[in-house]
N, C-alpha and C positions, 0 to 999 in steps of 0.2 A: 263279596261272600266268600267264605272259607272254602278251601279246596284240598282234595287229597293229593298225595304224592304223584300218582299217575297223571292227573290233569295238569298239575304245575309242570312236571316233565315235558309232556306233550306241548304245552304252550310255549315253554322256552325254546324247545327244539324248533318250533314252528317260526320262531323269530329268526332262526339262523344262528343262534347261540351254540358255540362249540360243546361237544358232549362233555368234555371234561369240566367245563365251567358249569353245566347244568348239573352235574353229578355233585360238585362241591357245594352249589347252591342248595340242592335237596338235602345234603348232608347236614349243613348249618341250620337250615330252616326247621327241619323236623326233629333236631336236637333240642331246639327250644321249646317246642310245642308238639304234643302227640297228634296224630291223625284222629285218634278217638276224641280228644278234646275239641278239635276243629268240627268233627262231625257232630258232636254235641251242640256246638253252637249253631249249626244248621238246623238242627232239631228244635232248638230253644226259639230261633226266629220264626219258624213255622207255626208255633203255638201248639197248645194241647189239642190233641185229636185222637179219638179212638175208633173213628169210622174206618172200616176196612178200606174203602176207597182212598181216604186220604193217607192212611198208613202206607198203601201201595205207591201213591204218588211221591210221598216223602222218601220211600226206599229208592225209587227211581231217580229222584233229585240227587240223593247222595251219590248213587252210581254214576250220574252225569257229572257230578262234581269231582269225580276221580277217586272216591273212596272204595277200598277193597272190600270184598264180600264179608271178610271176617269183622271188618270195623263196623259195616252196616249191620250185621247180625248182633254185635255187641250193643249198639246204641238203639236199635230197634227192639231188642228182646224185651225190655222193661215195658215199652209202649204196647207191644203185643200181648204181654201178660195182663196189662190193665183191661185190654179189651175183653179178656175171657171171663 
């Protein structure tokens, strides 16, 4: 499952990977694909939903996958507007 920069960084550091290698990896990885696009993949995998409860779960999932608040708001915004 796609993950955000923070989650990937934490996972790489947890393996004992040196900080400079982690930073280089993050730079290369997120140069090729944006966190927004990755977050949109997570949303697409979750399927269409407009229930408040499912939208809250999706936002939590994105957070757990290491996406920052701005990215979560960007991808969740259209879903929230659909609900209205």
